[in-house]
C-alpha positions as CSV (number, residue, x, y, z in Angstrom):
1,M,102.6,146.5,-0.8
2,K,102.5,143.1,-2.4
3,S,106.3,142.9,-2.4
4,G,106.4,143.6,1.3
5,C,103.8,140.9,2.1
6,L,105.7,138.4,-0.1
7,E,109.0,139.2,1.6
8,R,107.4,138.6,5.1
9,V,105.9,135.3,3.9
10,L,109.3,134.2,2.5
11,Y,111.1,135.2,5.6
12,F,108.6,133.3,7.8
13,L,109.0,130.2,5.6
14,T,112.8,130.4,5.6
15,E,112.9,130.9,9.4
16,T,110.5,128.0,10.0
17,L,112.4,125.6,7.7
18,Q,115.7,126.5,9.4
19,D,114.3,126.2,12.9
20,G,113.8,122.4,12.6
21,G,116.3,121.6,9.9
22,L,116.0,118.6,7.5
23,H,115.7,116.0,10.3
24,G,113.2,118.1,12.2
25,W,110.8,118.1,9.2
26,I,111.3,114.4,8.7
27,V,110.0,114.0,12.2
28,V,107.1,116.2,11.4
29,L,106.4,113.9,8.5
30,G,106.6,111.0,10.9
31,L,104.0,112.5,13.3
32,F,101.9,113.3,10.2
33,T,102.0,109.6,9.2
34,S,101.3,108.5,12.7
35,K,98.2,110.7,12.9
36,V,97.0,109.3,9.5
37,A,97.5,105.8,10.9
38,W,95.7,106.7,14.1
39,C,92.7,108.2,12.3
40,I,92.6,105.4,9.8
41,L,92.4,102.9,12.7
42,V,89.8,104.6,14.8
43,K,87.7,106.4,12.2
44,G,87.9,103.5,9.8
45,L,86.5,101.2,12.5
46,G,83.9,103.8,13.3
47,M,82.8,103.9,9.7
48,M,82.7,100.1,9.8
49,L,80.5,100.1,12.9
50,P,77.1,99.5,11.2
51,T,78.7,96.8,9.0
52,L,80.4,95.1,11.9
53,Q,77.2,95.2,14.0
54,E,75.3,93.5,11.2
55,Q,78.1,91.0,10.4
56,F,78.6,89.8,14.0
57,D,74.9,90.3,15.0
58,T,75.6,92.3,18.1
59,S,74.6,95.6,19.8
60,T,75.9,99.1,19.1
61,W,77.5,99.6,22.5
62,L,79.6,96.4,22.2
63,I,81.0,97.4,18.8
64,G,81.6,100.9,20.1
65,W,83.4,99.5,23.1
66,M,85.5,97.3,20.8
67,V,86.7,100.5,19.0
68,A,87.3,102.1,22.4
69,F,89.6,99.2,23.3
70,V,91.6,99.7,20.1
71,H,91.7,103.5,20.7
72,S,92.9,102.9,24.2
73,G,95.6,100.6,23.0
74,T,97.1,103.5,21.1
75,F,97.3,105.5,24.3
76,F,98.1,102.8,26.7
77,S,101.4,102.0,25.1
78,G,102.5,105.6,25.0
79,V,104.0,105.4,28.5
80,L,106.6,102.9,27.1
81,A,107.6,105.1,24.1
82,T,110.2,107.3,25.7
83,P,111.9,104.6,27.8
84,L,112.1,102.4,24.6
85,M,113.5,105.4,22.6
86,E,116.1,106.1,25.2
87,R,117.1,102.4,25.2
88,F,117.0,101.5,21.5
89,G,116.9,104.8,19.7
90,A,114.0,106.6,17.9
91,R,114.8,105.2,14.4
92,T,114.7,101.6,15.6
93,V,111.6,101.9,17.7
94,V,109.5,103.8,15.1
95,T,110.6,101.4,12.3
96,V,109.6,98.3,14.3
97,S,106.4,99.9,15.5
98,G,105.3,100.7,11.9
99,S,106.0,97.1,10.8
100,V,104.1,95.6,13.8
101,A,101.1,98.0,13.2
102,G,100.7,97.3,9.6
103,I,101.2,93.5,9.7
104,S,98.9,93.0,12.7
105,M,96.1,95.0,11.0
106,I,96.5,93.0,7.8
107,T,96.4,89.8,9.9
108,A,93.2,90.9,11.7
109,S,91.4,91.2,8.3
110,F,91.6,87.4,7.9
111,L,90.1,86.6,11.3
112,S,86.5,85.6,12.0
113,S,86.2,86.3,15.8
114,L,85.3,89.8,16.9
115,Y,87.1,89.3,20.2
116,V,90.3,88.1,18.5
117,I,90.2,91.0,16.1
118,T,89.8,93.4,19.0
119,F,92.7,91.8,20.8
120,I,95.0,92.0,17.8
121,L,94.1,95.6,16.9
122,T,94.4,96.7,20.6
123,V,97.6,94.9,21.7
124,F,99.6,95.1,18.4
125,T,98.2,97.7,16.0
126,G,97.0,100.3,18.5
127,S,100.1,100.0,20.7
128,A,102.6,100.2,17.9
129,V,100.8,103.3,16.4
130,G,100.7,104.9,19.9
131,I,104.5,104.4,20.4
132,S,105.4,106.0,17.1
133,F,102.9,108.8,17.9
134,V,104.5,109.7,21.2
135,I,108.1,109.5,20.0
136,T,107.6,111.7,17.0
137,K,105.6,114.3,19.1
138,H,108.5,114.2,21.6
139,L,111.2,114.7,18.9
140,I,109.3,117.7,17.4
141,G,109.5,119.4,20.8
142,G,113.3,118.8,20.7
143,Y,113.9,120.0,17.2
144,F,111.7,123.1,17.1
145,N,111.8,126.3,19.1
146,K,110.0,129.3,17.7
147,S,108.2,127.4,15.1
148,V,106.9,124.5,17.3
149,T,103.3,125.6,16.8
150,T,103.7,125.6,13.0
151,A,105.4,122.2,13.1
152,Y,102.7,120.6,15.2
153,G,100.1,122.3,12.9
154,F,101.6,120.7,9.8
155,A,101.8,117.4,11.5
156,F,98.2,117.6,12.4
157,L,97.4,117.9,8.7
158,G,97.6,114.1,8.8
159,N,94.4,114.1,10.9
160,S,92.7,116.6,8.6
161,I,93.6,114.9,5.3
162,T,92.3,111.6,6.7
163,F,88.9,113.1,7.0
164,V,89.0,114.9,3.7
165,A,90.5,112.2,1.5
166,F,90.4,108.9,3.4
167,V,86.8,109.0,4.7
168,P,85.4,108.8,1.2
169,L,88.1,106.3,0.3
170,V,87.1,104.1,3.2
171,Q,83.5,104.3,2.1
172,L,84.5,103.3,-1.4
173,F,86.6,100.4,0.0
174,L,83.6,99.2,2.0
175,D,81.3,99.3,-1.0
176,I,83.7,97.4,-3.2
177,Y,85.7,95.1,-1.0
178,G,83.7,94.8,2.2
179,W,85.1,95.2,5.7
180,R,87.8,92.6,5.4
181,G,89.2,94.0,2.2
182,T,89.0,97.5,3.7
183,M,90.9,96.5,6.8
184,L,93.6,94.8,4.7
185,L,94.1,97.9,2.6
186,L,94.2,100.2,5.6
187,G,96.9,97.9,7.2
188,A,99.0,98.4,4.0
189,L,98.7,102.2,4.4
190,V,99.7,102.0,8.1
191,L,103.0,100.3,7.0
192,H,104.2,103.7,5.7
193,I,105.3,104.5,9.3
194,T,108.1,102.0,8.8
195,V,109.5,104.0,5.9
196,I,109.5,107.3,7.8
197,G,111.1,105.6,10.8
198,T,114.1,104.6,8.8
199,L,114.8,108.2,8.0
200,M,114.6,109.6,11.5
201,K,117.5,110.9,13.6
202,P,117.1,112.2,17.2
203,P,118.1,115.9,17.8
204,A,121.5,116.6,19.2
205,A,121.6,117.4,22.9
206,S,121.6,121.2,23.6
207,G,121.7,123.2,26.7
208,S,120.4,126.4,25.1
209,Q,117.2,128.1,26.1
210,D,114.5,128.1,23.5
211,G,111.8,130.3,25.1
212,Y,109.8,127.3,26.2
213,E,111.2,126.8,29.6
214,A,109.7,123.9,31.6
215,A,107.7,125.0,34.6
216,L,108.8,123.8,38.0
217,T,106.7,120.9,39.2
218,D,105.7,120.7,42.9
219,E,107.9,117.7,43.4
220,E,111.1,119.6,42.4
221,Q,110.7,122.2,45.0
222,D,112.2,119.9,47.6
223,T,113.8,117.2,45.6
224,S,116.9,116.8,47.7
225,E,114.9,116.6,50.9
226,D,112.6,114.0,49.5
227,K,115.5,111.8,48.3
228,V,117.1,111.9,51.8
229,A,113.8,111.2,53.5
230,S,113.1,108.4,51.1
231,S,116.5,106.8,51.7
232,N,116.0,107.0,55.5
233,R,112.5,105.7,55.3
234,F,113.0,102.7,53.0
235,G,116.7,102.0,53.4
236,C,118.1,99.7,50.7
237,S,115.1,97.5,50.4
238,C,113.9,96.0,47.2
239,F,110.8,98.2,47.3
240,T,113.0,101.3,47.3
241,K,114.9,100.0,44.2
242,V,111.7,99.2,42.3
243,Y,110.2,102.5,43.3
244,S,113.3,104.5,42.2
245,F,113.5,102.6,38.9
246,A,109.8,103.2,38.1
247,R,110.0,106.9,39.2
248,D,113.1,107.6,37.1
249,T,112.1,105.5,34.1
250,F,108.5,106.8,33.8
251,Q,109.0,110.2,35.5
252,L,106.2,109.4,38.0
253,G,107.2,112.6,39.9
254,L,105.1,114.5,37.4
255,F,102.0,113.3,39.3
256,S,103.0,115.6,42.2
257,S,102.4,118.6,40.0
258,L,99.0,120.4,40.0
259,S,99.8,121.7,36.4
260,F,100.2,118.0,35.3
261,W,96.7,117.2,36.7
262,L,95.1,120.2,35.0
263,V,96.6,119.3,31.7
264,L,95.6,115.7,32.2
265,F,92.0,116.7,32.8
266,V,91.9,118.8,29.6
267,F,93.6,116.0,27.7
268,I,91.2,113.3,28.9
269,V,88.1,115.3,28.2
270,M,89.3,116.3,24.8
271,D,90.1,112.7,23.9
272,I,86.9,111.1,25.2
273,T,84.5,113.6,23.7
274,H,86.3,113.6,20.3
275,S,86.7,109.8,20.3
276,A,83.0,109.4,21.0
277,W,82.3,111.7,18.1
278,L,84.5,109.7,15.8
279,I,83.0,106.3,16.8
280,Y,79.3,107.2,16.8
281,Y,79.0,110.1,14.4
282,V,78.0,108.1,11.4
283,Q,75.2,106.3,13.2
284,Y,74.2,109.5,15.0
285,T,73.8,111.3,11.7
286,T,72.2,108.5,9.6
287,V,69.9,106.9,12.2
288,S,69.1,109.7,14.7
289,K,68.9,112.5,12.1
290,G,67.8,110.6,9.1
291,F,70.5,111.6,6.7
292,T,72.1,109.2,4.2
293,L,75.5,107.7,4.5
294,E,76.7,110.0,1.7
295,D,75.5,113.0,3.7
296,A,77.3,111.8,6.8
297,S,80.5,111.5,4.8
298,H,80.0,115.1,3.5
299,F,79.7,116.3,7.1
300,V,82.9,114.5,8.1
301,V,84.7,116.0,5.1
302,A,83.6,119.4,6.2
303,F,85.1,118.7,9.6
304,G,88.3,117.7,7.8
305,I,88.4,120.9,5.8
306,G,87.9,123.0,8.9
307,A,90.7,121.1,10.7
308,M,93.0,121.4,7.7
309,I,92.6,125.2,7.5
310,S,93.2,125.5,11.2
311,S,96.3,123.4,11.0
312,I,97.8,125.6,8.4
313,V,96.8,129.0,9.9
314,I,97.2,128.4,13.6
315,G,101.0,128.4,13.6
316,P,101.7,131.7,11.8
317,L,98.7,133.3,13.6
318,F,100.0,132.2,17.0
319,Q,103.5,133.5,16.3
320,A,102.1,136.8,14.9
321,V,99.7,137.5,17.8
322,Q,101.6,137.4,21.0
323,V,99.1,139.5,23.0
324,V,97.4,136.5,24.5
325,S,99.1,133.4,25.8
326,A,98.8,129.8,24.5
327,Y,96.5,129.1,27.5
328,V,94.0,131.7,26.4
329,W,94.2,130.4,22.8
330,L,93.6,126.9,24.1
331,A,90.6,128.0,26.2
332,G,89.0,129.7,23.2
333,A,89.3,126.5,21.0
334,L,87.9,124.4,23.8
335,L,84.9,126.8,24.2
336,M,84.2,126.5,20.5
337,A,84.2,122.7,20.8
338,A,81.8,122.9,23.7
339,M,79.4,125.1,21.7
340,Y,79.4,122.6,18.9
341,Y,78.3,119.7,21.1
342,A,75.6,121.9,22.6
343,V,74.2,123.2,19.3
344,D,74.5,120.2,16.9
345,P,71.6,118.0,18.3
346,W,69.2,120.8,17.6
347,L,70.2,121.3,13.9
348,T,68.2,119.3,11.4
349,S,69.1,121.0,8.0
350,Y,72.0,120.0,5.8
351,W,73.8,123.3,5.5
352,P,73.6,124.4,9.2
353,I,75.0,121.0,10.2
354,M,77.7,121.3,7.5
355,A,78.8,124.8,8.8
356,N,78.7,123.7,12.4
357,T,80.8,120.6,11.7
358,F,83.3,122.8,9.8
359,L,83.7,125.1,12.8
360,Y,84.1,122.0,15.0
361,G,87.0,120.9,12.8
362,N,88.6,124.3,13.4
363,A,88.1,124.1,17.1
364,S,89.3,120.5,17.5
365,S,92.4,121.0,15.4
366,S,93.4,124.2,17.2
367,A,92.9,122.6,20.6
368,S,94.9,119.5,19.7
369,I,97.8,121.6,18.4
370,L,97.8,124.1,21.3
371,I,97.7,121.4,23.9
372,D,101.0,120.1,22.5
373,V,102.5,123.7,22.6
374,V,101.3,124.0,26.2
375,N,102.8,120.6,27.1
376,K,106.2,121.7,25.8
377,K,105.9,125.0,27.6
378,I,105.2,123.3,30.9
379,F,107.3,120.1,30.8
380,G,110.2,121.1,28.6
381,K,112.0,118.9,26.1
382,E,113.3,116.4,28.6
383,R,110.0,115.4,30.1
384,L,107.6,116.1,27.2
385,G,107.6,112.5,26.0
386,H,107.1,111.1,29.5
387,A,104.2,113.5,30.1
388,V,102.5,112.7,26.9
389,G,102.9,109.0,27.6
390,L,101.4,109.3,31.1
391,F,98.5,111.4,29.6
392,G,97.9,108.6,27.2
393,L,97.9,105.9,29.8
394,S,95.4,107.7,32.0
395,S,93.2,108.5,29.0
396,S,93.2,104.9,27.9
397,V,91.8,103.7,31.2
398,T,89.2,106.4,31.2
399,S,88.2,105.6,27.6
400,L,87.7,101.9,28.4
401,L,85.5,102.9,31.3
402,L,83.4,105.5,29.5
403,L,83.5,105.2,25.6
404,Y,80.9,102.5,25.5
405,F,78.5,104.8,27.4
406,P,77.2,106.8,24.4
407,G,76.3,103.6,22.6
408,L,74.5,102.3,25.7
409,I,72.5,105.5,26.1
410,Y,71.5,105.3,22.4
411,D,70.5,101.6,22.8
412,L,68.3,102.6,25.8
413,T,66.8,105.9,24.5
414,G,67.2,105.7,20.7
415,D,68.6,109.3,20.8
416,Y,72.0,110.9,21.0
417,T,70.8,114.3,22.3
418,V,71.5,113.4,25.9
419,V,75.0,112.3,25.0
420,F,75.9,115.5,23.2
421,S,74.5,117.6,26.0
422,L,76.7,115.8,28.5
423,M,79.7,116.2,26.2
424,A,79.1,119.9,26.0
425,A,78.8,120.2,29.8
426,V,82.1,118.3,30.4
427,Q,83.9,120.1,27.6
428,S,83.0,123.5,29.1
429,L,84.9,122.6,32.3
430,T,88.1,122.3,30.3
431,V,87.9,126.0,29.5
432,V,88.1,126.8,33.2
433,A,91.0,124.3,33.6
434,A,92.9,125.9,30.7
435,L,92.5,129.4,32.1
436,G,93.5,128.1,35.6
437,L,96.6,126.5,34.1
438,G,97.6,129.7,32.5
439,W,97.1,131.6,35.8
440,R,99.2,129.1,37.6
441,Q,102.1,129.1,35.1
442,T,102.1,132.9,35.0
443,R,102.3,133.0,38.8
444,H,105.2,130.5,38.8
445,S,107.1,132.4,36.1
446,S,106.7,135.8,37.7
447,P,109.9,137.5,39.0
448,N,108.8,137.1,42.6
449,S,108.4,133.3,42.3
450,T,111.2,130.8,42.6
451,Q,111.9,128.4,39.8
C-alpha cells in the first residue's frame, strides 16, 4: 500500500518536473520572486501605515490611498509587459525591471516627502514589479500544460511565505531600524528579481495542443468582415493606423468578448477586497478589535500558513479530481472568501479569528491560482499576457478610485464592520460571475457550437 502511494507520488513529481523543464521551473521561481516583491511592497507599506501616519501627521485614508497608488502602479504597467517582452525579450525586460524596482525603493527610503515617496514607489518600483509579474505569469502558461495549476501553485508560495516569514521580519525591522531602514532593506530584497531575470529563457514556439484551448472571443467570429469594414470606413487615415497599431499591440479586441468582461469583474473584485484587507488589516485588528500588534502579526501568519497549504495542495488535487471544472473550483474559493468577510467582524476571540483567517488564506490562495488557470483556458498561450495586462490596467484604475474608501469610512465611523459587510456582498457576486463564465465556456466548447 505504502509502496503504491510512493510510486504515484514519484510519478506525479517526475511528470510535473518534465512538463515545464528546467527553464519552466526557472520561470516559476521568477514568478515566486515577483510575488514576494509585490507582497513586500504592498504588505510592508500596510504594516508601516500606523508609523507613516504618525511620522507625517496625516489621516488614515490618505496613507491608505498612498499604498493604493503604489499597488495600482504594479497593475498599471502590466499592459506594457507583453509588448516589451516581444520587442526586447523576457530576460532583458525582467532583469532591467528587477534593477529598477530595487534601486527605486532604496532611493525612496532616503526621501522626506510623502508625495515624492509615493511617486517613486508608484512609477518606478510598482511598475517594474508589475512588468516582471505579468511576464513570468505569461511564460508559465507557455511552458506548462498538464501541470499548469501546480506550477502556479508553487509560484504562489511566494505570497504565502511573505506572510509567514516576512511579516514578522518587517515588524522586527520596524522595531530596530524604523520605517526608513525597513524600506531600504526591503528594496535590497526586491533586487533578487534581477538575478532570476538573467536566467530566464522564453519557451520555444509550438503548435501542439495542450488541452487548454483558447475560447473564441466574440470579436473573432467575424474578424475578416470587421477588417474589410474598418478599411472601407476609415481608409488609410492616420486614425486607422493608430487604431490598428494599438489593437494589435495591446490586443484590444479582447474587450469585445463577454468572457473577458466576466473574468475582469472577478479579477477586479478579488484584487480590491484583498488589497483593502492587506492595507487596513493591522489597524482593523489593533484599533477596532483591541488586539496587540503582536496578535495582528499572528493572524497574518495564520493567513500565510493557510495560503501556503493551499498553494501546495491545489495543483495535485485539481489534477486528481476532474469531476468538476476549474470554474466550479474557482466559485467555491470565492464563496469561502465572501464568507470570511461576512463573519470576521463578529469574531472577538483570539482563536476563532485565527481559524477564520487561516481559512481565508486557503480561499484567497486557491482563487488566485485558479483564476490564472481559467485565464489560460480562455485566452490561450498567445493572448494570456495581454489579457493579464489589461486586467491589471483596469484594476489599477478601480483601485485608485476605491481603495481609499475603507480608510475614509473608518475615519467617519471609527469602525470597519460596514467595510467588511460591503466586501462580503461584492465578493459574493463573483461566485455568480465564475459560474456564468463556466456555463458560457461550456456552451462555446460543445460539439454544436462553432469555434
